[in-house]
N, C-alpha and C positions, 0 to 999 in steps of 0.2 A: 658138888652141890646138886641135890636132887630138886628139880623144879616141880614135878607133879607126883603126887602120891596116888594110891589106889582110890581113895575117897574123892579126890579132886577129879580124877578121870571119870569115875562113876557119876558124879554130880554134873559134869559137863555133858556126858552122854544122855542122862535123863533130861537135862534142860534142853538139849538139842532135839529130843523126841517130844517133850511136853509143849514147847513153844508153838510149833505148827498146829498142834491139836487145840490149844487154848485160843490161838489166833483165829483158826477156822471157826471155832464155836462162837467167838465174839462177832466175827463177820456175818455168820449165819443169823445170829440174833438181831444184829443191826438191820440186815436185809428184811427180816420178818417184821420188825417194828416199823421201819421206814416205808415199806411197800405193801404191808399187809400179808395175808395168807394166800394171795393170788398165785396161780400156777403160771410161771413165766412162759412156759412153752405153749400153753393154751390160751394165754391172754385173759385169764379169768379176771373179771372186774374192769377190764379196760374197754374204752369205747373207741370206735373207729374215728379217724380224723374227719373234720368237716370238709367235704369236697365241694367245690364250687357248684352251685345250682342243685345240690342234692339235699343238703341239710335244711330243715325247716325251723325257723326261729319263731318262738312265741312272742308276739308283740303285746301281750296282755300284761302290761307293766306300767305302773304310774310313777311319774316324776313330778317335781315342782318347778314351776317357772320362777324367775328371779323375783317376781312380785308375790310369790306364795301360792299361786293358783295350781291346783292339782290337775295334771294332764295325763290322759291315758295315751301311751305311745301308739297303740294301734289306731286309735281315733285320730291322733295328730297326723299320722302318715296317710290315713284314709285313701286307699287305692293309688298310692304313689310309691315310687321307688324311694327307699329311705337311706340316707347317709347318716350313719350313727357313729359318733366318735366319743370315746371315753378319754378324759384328759384331766389335767390339774394345772393351776397357775404356777406351781413350784417345779413342774416337770419340764426340763430343758427341751427335749424333743417335742413335747406337746406344744410349747410356746413357739418353737421354730416352725412347726407345720401350720399353725393357726392362720397365718396370712394367706397361705395357699387354699385353705378351706374356705376362708372368706371370699376369695376370688372365685372359687368353684360355686359357692352359694350365690354370688351375684350373677353368675352365668346360668345356673340351673335352678335357682330358688323357686321359680314359678312352676316348674314341672316336677320337682322332687321335694321331699320333706327332708329337712336338715335338723338334726338333733345332736347337740354337744352336751354330754353329761359329765358332771363332776360331783364329788362328795364333799366339796368345800362349802363354806358359808356363802349364802347368796350375796352378801355385801362385798366379799372378796372378789367374787366372780363379776359382779356389776362394775366394780372399780376397774378391774382388768379390761373388760370389754369397752367401757367408756374411755379409758386412757388411750386405747388403740383405735377408737372409733369403729369397732367391729359391730356388725348388725346381725351376726349369726344368732339363731335361737339357742340359748344356753339354759340348761336345766340342772336342778340339784337332785341327786339320787337320794331318796329317803328309804329305800328298800333294796334288797339284792336284786340284780337283774335276772331275767330268765336264764336257765342253765346254759343254753346255747350261746348266750352273749356274755357270760360271766368269766372274765379274764382277770388274772391277778396282776398283770403288768399294763402300764399305760405308756404311750397312747395305744389304744386298740380301736380299730376302725372296721366297721361292717357296712357293706352296701347290700341292702335286702330288697328283693323284688316285692311288688304289691301282693303276691301270693305267699310271702314269708320265706322264700328261698334265699339262702345266703349266697349272693353272687360273688362277693369278694370279702375276704377277711385279711386284715393286715395288722401285724403287731409292730410297733415302732413308728418313728416319724417318717413322713413321706411328703413329696411334692405333689399335692392333690390337684394342682392346676396344670400339671404336665400334660402335654398333648396326647400321650397314650391313655391317660385317665379320661380326658375329655372325649376321645374317640370311643373308649369303652362305654361311657355313659350315653353318648349319642346313639350307639348301637342298641343299648338296653332300652332306651326311650323311643326307639323306632325312628330316630332322625338320621341314621346311618350315614 
């Protein structure tokens, strides 16, 4: 009994040669579509990461308070260190860190500006804050934040100097009332 004939062997060899070529071409096209035409070795189109104290954030951005008042972030922070948190009521890590942000706010609220921004409805945010008896200033984003502050994941937290330098950037939930954070803020505020 003959298992393979000439045409079967030829088909197998051609398939063995064609598959890597087709696969490589598909992978190349996917890479070009997903990542654009940037030169991977030269970093074309890529921006450097934000290093603490080097990146300057534009605070020329308006948000709305829960009562609908339009607030300019730069004017709200006015010569103060800014604690800026992007969050949502449906986000587990956001909700988990909110009590520690409230505690930090009660400790540093007179010396720093605190801004918690969500893109949810004001009524949803107000109910959340009232149910938990939080006094944090919460705002609704009605426009895209400045490029330096625009993150796709939440929670995202920035601590920004009065000069607009990003002193700290953290993605994900955190214990903001932790002694290391308190010490960092005391140092930034000159209370060392």
